[in-house]
C-alpha positions in Angstrom: -46.1 20.2 25.4 -45.8 18.8 21.9 -44.9 20.1 18.5 -46.5 17.7 16.2 -47.8 17.0 12.7 -51.2 15.3 12.4 -49.9 14.0 9.0 -46.4 12.7 8.4 -42.8 13.7 8.9 -42.7 15.5 5.6 -45.2 18.2 6.8 -43.3 18.5 10.1 -39.9 18.9 8.3 -41.2 21.6 6.0 -42.0 23.7 9.1 -39.3 22.7 11.5 -40.4 23.8 15.0 -38.2 25.2 17.7 -38.1 23.5 21.0 -39.1 25.2 24.2 -38.0 23.3 27.3 -39.9 20.1 28.0 -41.4 19.7 24.5 -41.5 16.6 22.4 -41.7 16.1 18.6 -44.5 13.9 17.3 -45.5 12.7 13.8 -47.2 9.7 12.2 -45.7 7.1 9.8 -47.3 5.1 7.0 -45.6 3.1 4.3 -48.1 3.9 1.6 -48.1 7.4 0.1 -46.9 7.0 -3.5 -46.7 3.2 -3.9 -48.7 0.4 -2.4 -47.0 -2.9 -3.3 -45.3 -4.9 -0.6 -41.8 -4.4 -1.9 -42.2 -0.7 -1.7 -43.6 -1.0 1.8 -40.5 -3.0 2.9 -38.2 -0.5 1.3 -39.9 2.2 3.5 -38.9 0.4 6.7 -35.3 1.6 7.1 -36.1 5.3 6.3 -38.3 5.4 9.4 -35.1 5.5 11.4 -33.8 8.4 9.3 -37.0 10.4 9.9 -36.5 10.0 13.7 -32.9 10.9 13.5 -33.7 14.0 11.4 -36.4 15.1 14.0 -33.9 14.6 16.8 -31.3 16.6 14.9 -33.4 19.7 14.2 -35.3 19.7 17.4 -33.1 18.2 20.1 -36.4 17.0 21.6 -37.7 13.5 22.5 -39.4 11.9 19.4 -42.8 10.3 19.6 -44.0 8.4 16.5 -47.8 8.3 16.6 -49.5 6.7 15.1 -48.0 4.0 12.8 -50.6 2.8 10.3 -50.4 0.6 7.2 -52.5 3.1 5.3 -52.7 6.9 5.6 -55.5 7.9 8.0 -56.4 10.7 5.6 -55.0 12.4 2.5 -52.9 15.2 3.8 -52.7 17.0 0.4 -56.2 16.4 -0.9 -58.2 19.5 -1.9 -61.4 17.8 -0.8 -62.5 15.0 1.4 -61.7 11.5 0.3 -64.9 9.7 -0.6 -65.7 6.0 -0.3 -65.7 3.9 -3.5 -68.3 1.2 -3.9 -66.7 -2.3 -3.8 -63.5 -1.1 -2.1 -62.4 -0.8 1.5 -62.3 2.7 3.1 -59.3 4.8 2.2 -57.6 4.2 5.6 -58.1 0.4 5.6 -55.7 -2.2 4.2 -56.7 -5.9 4.2 -53.0 -6.7 5.0 -53.8 -5.5 8.5 -54.9 -9.1 9.2 -52.1 -10.8 7.2 -48.7 -12.4 8.0 -47.1 -9.6 5.9 -48.7 -7.1 8.3 -47.0 -8.8 11.2 -43.6 -8.9 9.4 -43.8 -5.3 8.4 -44.7 -4.3 12.0 -41.7 -6.1 13.4 -39.5 -4.3 10.8 -41.0 -1.0 11.8 -40.3 -1.7 15.5 -36.7 -2.7 14.8 -35.8 0.5 12.9 -37.7 2.9 15.3 -36.2 1.3 18.4 -32.7 1.3 17.0 -33.0 5.0 16.1 -33.8 5.8 19.8 -37.5 6.7 19.3 -38.9 7.7 22.8 -42.4 6.3 22.2 -44.4 4.7 19.4 -48.1 4.1 19.0 -49.2 1.3 16.6 -52.6 1.0 15.0 -56.0 1.0 16.8 -57.1 -1.6 19.3 -60.0 -3.3 17.5 -61.5 -3.5 14.0 -59.9 -3.5 10.6 -57.3 -0.9 11.6 -56.5 -2.6 14.9 -54.8 -5.6 16.3 -57.8 -7.8 16.7 -61.3 -8.0 15.2 -64.4 -6.9 17.0 -66.9 -9.4 18.4 -69.3 -8.2 15.7 -66.8 -9.1 13.0 -65.8 -7.4 9.7 -68.0 -4.7 8.2 -67.0 -6.0 4.8 -66.3 -9.7 5.1 -65.8 -10.2 1.3 -63.0 -7.5 1.3 -61.7 -8.0 4.8 -62.3 -11.7 5.6 -61.6 -11.7 9.4 -63.4 -13.8 11.9 -65.3 -12.2 14.9 -63.1 -11.8 17.9 -59.9 -13.2 16.4 -56.5 -11.5 16.8 -54.5 -10.5 13.8 -50.9 -11.9 13.3 -49.4 -8.5 14.2 -51.0 -8.9 17.6 -48.4 -11.5 18.5 -45.5 -9.2 17.5 -46.8 -6.6 19.9 -47.6 -9.1 22.6 -44.0 -10.5 22.5 -42.6 -7.0 22.7 -44.9 -6.2 25.6 -43.5 -9.2 27.5 -39.9 -7.9 26.7 -40.5 -4.2 27.4 -37.7 -4.1 30.0 -35.2 -6.0 27.9 -32.1 -4.5 26.5 -31.9 -3.8 22.8 -29.1 -5.7 21.1 -27.8 -4.8 17.6 -29.0 -7.3 15.0 -28.4 -6.9 11.3 -29.4 -9.1 8.4 -27.3 -9.5 5.3 -30.4 -8.9 3.2 -32.6 -6.4 5.1 -35.1 -6.3 2.3 -35.8 -10.0 2.8 -35.4 -10.5 6.6 -35.9 -8.2 9.6 -34.2 -9.0 12.8 -34.8 -7.6 16.3 -32.8 -8.8 19.2 -33.5 -8.2 22.9 -31.8 -9.5 26.0 -33.1 -10.0 29.5 -32.4 -12.3 32.5 -33.9 -15.3 30.6 -31.4 -14.9 27.7 -31.4 -13.5 24.2 -34.7 -13.2 22.3 -34.5 -12.9 18.5 -37.6 -11.9 16.5 -37.2 -12.7 12.8 -39.6 -11.7 10.0 -39.7 -12.9 6.4 -40.5 -9.7 4.4 -41.0 -11.6 1.2 -43.4 -14.1 -0.3 -40.7 -16.8 -0.7 -39.1 -19.0 2.0 -35.9 -17.5 3.4 -32.9 -19.5 4.9 -31.4 -17.7 7.9 -28.1 -18.8 9.5 -27.6 -17.9 13.1 -24.3 -17.9 14.9 -24.9 -19.3 18.4 -22.3 -19.6 21.1 -20.9 -23.1 21.5 -23.0 -25.3 23.8 -26.0 -22.9 23.8 -29.6 -24.1 23.1 -32.4 -22.4 21.2 -36.1 -22.7 21.3 -38.0 -21.7 18.1 -41.6 -20.6 17.7 -43.0 -20.0 14.3 -45.9 -17.9 13.2 -46.5 -18.9 9.6 -49.3 -20.1 7.3 -49.6 -23.4 9.2 -49.7 -22.0 12.7 -51.5 -18.6 12.0 -55.1 -19.9 12.0 -54.7 -21.4 15.5 -52.6 -18.4 16.8 -55.3 -16.0 15.6 -58.2 -18.0 17.1 -56.4 -19.1 20.4 -53.8 -16.4 21.1 -53.2 -17.4 24.7 -52.3 -21.0 23.7 -49.9 -19.8 21.0 
């Protein structure tokens, strides 16, 4: 059994449910309610952990965050249905779904939700402009959402890497400037895996302290590698 909000944590928190045995608490997360710029979206990453901790505190139940979306799926406080606007993407669609920023934001979200002890998380849809890869038919609005038919979006690779590391141990990783860099560390039998995301539009220098004698292998998903990674995800 679940106690859940079909909207966001705010609505759930206003009507804090009790917890019969076996129940879980579920709510969705989106970074765009009152502001829509990338800086505000980045500032909304760390509070995701606090929403989970608050739900854990008042319910004592497992917390399921579902779904996480870049845009709200609907306007939870609207007095009437949100109507489409000519020349714009639908209300629930953000062109940054197919961007490198979308991948960086996704990694930051995973970091904070994982470190807060979230029991389960659902990200996005599977295909289409709210998903992790484009449909074979392609974008419904190619001028506004210029994806190519069948390609994966950069955030696909974040989720693919995490799927390969699903049994790894979470390791604490903090960045000195968390509004510029998100760091998620995982350890398994193969060693330590560090996923880093640049949350800004400027290059960032990151210094890593590695044990003496250790070696590191680096793979970059950036403006130069993204086109190939999106077209040939298996090779990447």
